[in-house]
Backbone bond lengths (Angstrom), bond angles and torsions (degrees), N, CA, C in turn:
res aa  C-N    CA-C-N  psi(-1)  N-CA   C-N-CA  omega(-1)  CA-C   N-CA-C  phi
1 M - - - 1.446 - - 1.516 109.83 -
2 D 1.324 117.30 136.37 1.457 121.90 -179.82 1.513 110.68 -67.20
3 Q 1.326 114.74 142.70 1.452 120.46 171.35 1.517 107.65 -79.04
4 E 1.317 115.72 169.77 1.454 120.19 175.93 1.522 109.23 -66.51
5 I 1.319 115.87 136.83 1.464 121.38 177.66 1.529 107.69 -78.96
6 T 1.329 115.90 130.54 1.462 121.39 176.17 1.521 108.70 -117.28
7 I 1.311 116.00 149.83 1.456 121.57 179.96 1.520 108.46 -117.61
8 K 1.330 115.22 132.31 1.462 121.16 179.54 1.523 109.39 -121.69
9 H 1.328 115.61 129.13 1.464 122.99 173.83 1.520 106.60 -88.05
10 L 1.321 116.97 115.27 1.456 121.01 -176.34 1.522 111.63 -84.82
11 G 1.324 113.65 148.80 1.458 121.43 176.93 1.514 110.25 -130.50
12 P 1.332 116.80 -172.78 1.467 121.47 -175.93 1.532 114.46 -57.65
13 D 1.323 118.21 -25.32 1.461 121.08 -178.62 1.522 113.63 -88.48
14 D 1.329 117.72 6.03 1.460 121.78 -174.27 1.531 113.78 -106.99
15 L 1.324 117.24 25.03 1.463 120.44 -179.03 1.526 111.73 -58.13
16 E 1.316 117.98 -43.32 1.471 120.31 -178.92 1.523 111.58 -61.13
17 L 1.336 117.43 -37.98 1.471 119.98 176.79 1.525 110.79 -62.35
18 L 1.316 116.30 -43.41 1.457 119.86 -178.67 1.527 111.11 -67.97
19 L 1.328 116.48 -40.28 1.466 119.86 178.84 1.527 112.16 -67.89
20 A 1.321 117.28 -22.73 1.468 121.62 -178.66 1.534 113.08 -82.24
21 V 1.329 117.89 -5.41 1.467 120.44 -179.61 1.525 108.99 -68.03
22 P 1.335 117.66 118.81 1.472 119.58 179.04 1.527 111.39 -66.98
23 E 1.324 115.11 154.77 1.460 120.25 177.38 1.525 109.98 -55.77
24 G 1.326 114.62 151.90 1.454 120.53 177.05 1.516 113.84 112.69
25 L 1.325 117.76 -14.38 1.463 119.49 178.11 1.528 109.91 -95.90
26 F 1.307 116.97 -49.42 1.455 121.84 175.24 1.531 108.38 -87.86
27 D 1.318 116.85 166.86 1.462 120.75 178.81 1.522 111.56 -61.85
28 D 1.325 116.61 -37.18 1.458 123.32 -177.41 1.524 108.29 -131.72
29 P 1.329 117.58 166.67 1.468 119.57 175.45 1.535 110.33 -59.93
30 V 1.309 116.91 146.51 1.465 121.80 178.98 1.529 108.32 -66.64
31 D 1.311 116.04 129.54 1.457 123.86 179.80 1.528 108.30 -96.54
32 A 1.322 117.94 127.14 1.466 122.29 -174.06 1.525 112.72 -59.30
33 V 1.316 117.65 -43.82 1.464 120.35 -177.95 1.526 110.29 -68.58
34 Q 1.331 116.44 -47.28 1.463 120.19 179.11 1.530 111.17 -61.56
35 A 1.322 116.25 -42.75 1.463 120.82 -179.45 1.523 111.01 -62.65
36 A 1.328 117.47 -44.31 1.467 121.16 179.51 1.524 110.59 -62.84
37 D 1.326 116.85 -44.58 1.461 120.45 178.79 1.526 111.00 -63.08
38 F 1.334 116.97 -42.61 1.467 121.79 179.58 1.528 110.20 -59.57
39 L 1.325 116.07 -50.29 1.462 120.10 -177.61 1.520 112.82 -66.20
40 A 1.318 117.32 -31.58 1.467 120.90 -177.87 1.526 112.53 -76.97
41 D 1.313 117.81 -20.77 1.463 121.29 -176.32 1.533 109.24 -84.37
42 P 1.322 118.13 118.20 1.473 120.25 -177.02 1.531 113.56 -68.21
43 M 1.317 118.06 -8.15 1.463 120.35 178.51 1.528 112.11 -90.63
44 H 1.322 117.22 -3.69 1.462 121.49 178.97 1.521 109.96 -108.85
45 E 1.314 115.45 144.64 1.463 121.83 179.17 1.525 109.60 -132.18
46 I 1.316 115.17 147.78 1.469 120.82 176.37 1.518 109.32 -148.22
47 M 1.319 115.50 140.87 1.460 123.01 171.97 1.516 107.62 -129.10
48 L 1.322 115.41 142.51 1.460 121.78 174.81 1.518 108.79 -119.14
49 A 1.322 116.73 142.09 1.458 122.90 173.13 1.516 107.65 -103.52
50 Y 1.321 115.77 133.67 1.464 121.62 -177.45 1.519 111.39 -118.56
51 D 1.324 114.66 139.83 1.454 123.22 166.47 1.522 103.81 -110.56
52 G 1.311 116.71 99.30 1.462 120.52 -170.49 1.511 108.67 67.06
53 D 1.331 117.06 -122.87 1.461 121.85 179.78 1.526 113.20 -97.15
54 L 1.323 118.01 -0.05 1.458 121.69 -176.43 1.528 110.66 -97.03
55 A 1.333 116.36 124.80 1.464 121.05 174.02 1.525 108.59 -72.35
56 V 1.337 116.28 118.26 1.462 121.40 -175.28 1.525 112.96 -116.41
57 G 1.325 116.94 -5.55 1.460 120.58 178.68 1.515 109.72 -154.48
58 M 1.326 115.31 154.56 1.454 119.57 178.63 1.514 110.46 -151.84
59 V 1.325 114.11 153.91 1.454 121.79 171.77 1.525 107.03 -144.90
60 T 1.333 115.69 135.62 1.454 120.79 177.24 1.523 108.55 -130.04
61 G 1.318 114.90 153.86 1.454 119.51 178.77 1.510 111.75 -158.39
62 T 1.317 113.91 167.80 1.451 122.31 -178.52 1.522 109.24 -132.10
63 V 1.325 116.46 128.92 1.454 120.69 173.05 1.525 107.31 -74.13
64 V 1.314 115.48 127.06 1.461 121.76 -179.53 1.525 108.12 -107.12
65 L 1.324 115.34 121.87 1.461 120.92 178.65 1.518 110.12 -95.04
66 H 1.321 115.27 147.24 1.457 122.36 -179.66 1.528 108.15 -130.44
67 P 1.311 118.45 147.83 1.457 119.11 178.52 1.522 113.16 -77.63
68 D 1.331 117.66 -13.00 1.460 120.26 -172.50 1.522 114.80 -124.14
69 K 1.324 117.37 4.38 1.472 119.06 -178.91 1.523 109.61 -156.80
70 P 1.321 116.88 169.04 1.467 119.64 179.78 1.531 111.76 -63.46
71 P 1.319 116.65 162.05 1.461 120.07 178.44 1.529 111.74 -63.52
72 S 1.328 114.67 157.23 1.459 121.31 174.65 1.525 107.78 -130.66
73 M 1.317 116.25 165.22 1.463 121.58 178.85 1.521 108.59 -113.88
74 F 1.321 115.52 122.42 1.457 121.03 171.68 1.518 107.34 -96.84
75 V 1.318 116.97 122.01 1.457 122.04 177.56 1.525 107.07 -83.90
76 N 1.336 115.75 111.95 1.462 121.01 -177.68 1.520 111.60 -71.04
77 E 1.331 115.32 -51.53 1.465 121.22 -175.24 1.518 110.02 -148.99
78 L 1.300 115.08 148.10 1.458 122.65 171.91 1.519 105.30 -142.21
79 G 1.322 117.21 121.54 1.457 118.85 -176.20 1.511 113.29 -150.22
80 T 1.309 114.00 158.13 1.458 122.57 178.44 1.525 108.32 -130.25
81 R 1.313 115.30 137.79 1.467 121.21 179.17 1.533 110.11 -63.53
82 E 1.350 116.34 142.38 1.466 121.70 173.84 1.528 108.14 -51.48
83 G 1.297 116.81 138.26 1.459 121.74 -178.90 1.525 112.95 96.14
84 W 1.323 117.68 -15.17 1.471 122.32 178.84 1.525 111.07 -120.32
85 I 1.334 116.12 8.46 1.468 120.85 -179.08 1.528 109.46 -72.76
86 R 1.316 115.31 148.30 1.475 124.67 177.71 1.530 112.32 65.86
87 R 1.322 115.53 35.69 1.468 121.21 174.70 1.529 111.46 -116.93
88 G 1.321 117.24 8.52 1.458 121.25 179.07 1.519 114.68 87.11
89 I 1.318 117.23 4.29 1.463 120.81 -177.34 1.525 110.63 -67.45
90 A 1.325 117.52 -46.77 1.466 120.81 -179.52 1.526 110.51 -62.20
91 R 1.321 116.62 -40.19 1.469 120.21 178.37 1.527 110.25 -62.38
92 D 1.333 117.05 -47.40 1.466 120.15 179.62 1.526 111.23 -60.63
93 L 1.340 116.41 -43.90 1.460 119.85 178.27 1.527 110.90 -61.17
94 A 1.323 117.09 -46.56 1.461 120.80 -178.96 1.532 110.77 -60.75
95 E 1.324 117.16 -46.98 1.464 120.02 -178.46 1.525 111.22 -62.16
96 R 1.323 116.92 -44.01 1.475 120.45 178.24 1.522 110.89 -64.74
97 F 1.325 116.67 -39.47 1.455 120.89 -179.07 1.527 110.72 -68.05
98 F 1.319 117.31 -40.02 1.462 120.63 177.35 1.527 110.14 -62.98
99 D 1.331 116.82 -40.34 1.473 120.30 176.34 1.523 110.65 -61.19
100 L 1.330 117.00 -42.65 1.459 121.46 178.16 1.531 110.26 -61.30
101 A 1.329 117.35 -45.10 1.465 121.08 179.61 1.521 110.71 -59.10
102 R 1.321 116.61 -45.11 1.471 120.20 179.74 1.521 110.76 -64.82
103 A 1.333 117.58 -39.32 1.468 121.46 178.31 1.527 111.18 -64.40
104 R 1.313 116.64 -28.61 1.468 121.31 177.62 1.528 112.08 -81.60
105 G 1.316 117.97 -0.20 1.456 121.46 178.57 1.519 114.41 90.41
106 C 1.314 117.14 10.15 1.459 120.12 178.48 1.525 108.96 -73.76
107 E 1.316 115.95 128.39 1.458 120.65 179.95 1.512 112.74 -101.82
108 G 1.294 116.39 -1.05 1.451 121.47 174.68 1.514 108.67 -140.45
109 I 1.303 116.78 141.00 1.464 123.29 175.86 1.513 105.60 -129.66
110 W 1.326 116.58 128.41 1.454 118.80 -177.32 1.515 110.92 -147.23
111 L 1.313 114.54 159.42 1.460 121.67 179.02 1.510 108.31 -159.83
112 G 1.287 115.32 170.22 1.449 120.62 175.58 1.515 110.13 -131.54
113 T 1.301 116.08 154.10 1.456 121.46 174.15 1.521 108.34 -146.88
114 E 1.297 115.20 164.08 1.454 120.11 179.33 1.531 109.79 -70.88
115 P 1.342 117.06 145.57 1.467 119.68 -177.47 1.523 113.90 -65.50
116 D 1.342 118.05 -16.76 1.464 120.08 179.42 1.528 112.44 -101.39
117 N 1.326 118.21 8.04 1.462 122.17 178.70 1.534 108.28 -86.92
118 L 1.320 115.08 78.07 1.464 120.90 -173.45 1.526 114.06 -60.39
119 P 1.349 119.81 -41.02 1.473 117.89 177.48 1.531 112.25 -61.11
120 A 1.333 117.27 -42.54 1.467 120.22 179.15 1.520 110.68 -65.07
121 L 1.324 117.08 -45.11 1.459 120.20 179.11 1.523 111.01 -58.43
122 G 1.325 116.22 -43.14 1.460 120.05 178.96 1.525 111.97 -62.47
123 L 1.325 116.15 -43.86 1.466 120.01 179.26 1.516 111.01 -62.15
124 Y 1.328 117.41 -50.85 1.460 120.44 -175.27 1.524 111.20 -65.45
125 R 1.319 116.73 -36.04 1.472 119.12 175.78 1.520 110.60 -65.72
126 S 1.329 116.90 -41.10 1.468 120.00 -179.01 1.524 111.97 -68.16
127 L 1.319 117.41 -23.33 1.466 121.53 177.14 1.528 111.94 -82.96
128 G 1.322 117.06 -0.24 1.458 121.18 176.06 1.512 114.60 84.57
129 G 1.329 116.46 16.66 1.462 119.11 178.86 1.515 111.30 -67.44
130 Q 1.328 115.73 144.51 1.455 121.61 176.10 1.514 107.68 -82.34
131 E 1.308 116.43 119.04 1.463 120.37 -179.11 1.523 109.49 -78.74
132 I 1.332 115.20 124.88 1.458 121.46 179.39 1.518 108.54 -122.55
133 T 1.291 115.95 160.26 1.460 120.90 177.57 1.516 108.35 -116.45
134 F 1.322 116.00 131.70 1.458 119.92 174.95 1.514 108.45 -148.43
135 V 1.299 115.70 163.01 1.452 122.11 179.01 1.516 107.15 -104.50
136 G 1.321 116.74 129.25 1.450 120.63 179.66 1.522 110.56 -105.88
137 F 1.308 115.40 149.63 1.458 122.73 176.95 1.515 108.14 -129.82
138 G 1.312 118.00 149.95 1.459 122.03 178.18 1.513 111.12 -136.24
139 W 1.323 115.22 150.37 1.452 121.89 178.54 1.506 109.89 -132.17
140 D 1.318 116.33 157.90 1.456 124.03 169.25 1.524 113.16 55.77
141 G 1.326 116.77 45.07 1.460 120.46 176.20 1.510 115.03 83.21
142 A 1.324 118.01 15.60 1.468 120.79 -176.54 1.515 113.47 -56.71
143 F 1.316 117.27 -27.89 1.468 119.89 -176.85 1.521 112.52 -121.91
144 E 1.305 117.70 25.51 1.465 121.24 -178.14 1.522 112.93 -63.15
145 D 1.322 119.11 -29.53 1.469 120.64 -176.06 1.516 112.54 -86.04
146 E 1.298 118.08 8.02 1.477 120.22 179.99 1.502 110.40 -104.83
């Protein structure tokens, strides 16, 4: 039987927790230097969802500052470990993360996903997100892992 899922908002002192995440949740293994830099930067946010001691979900984002408007939150990634999909974990993470963004003064929250990622599209639509269309461009290997 599954334990209760708990969500933890990580901060600069949580490097060991992030390094302890087994492969399979993030796209690649957690890199110690990148993880430390991410956690130390006050413009980056991360939450992990746990089933007992196992990290089964994650969401990361970056506060984006503008010279002419209030800050916004770009959601970098939202994911759930295989075997824990369709249990409401991604929804809980997204809702908590959106609350965090608003508490930080972000007046816009945005993200992108692939047009064929039907589970993500369904989730974001169910959360009441306004679907927009834009063209993305990448440089210097930005999309090499796709």
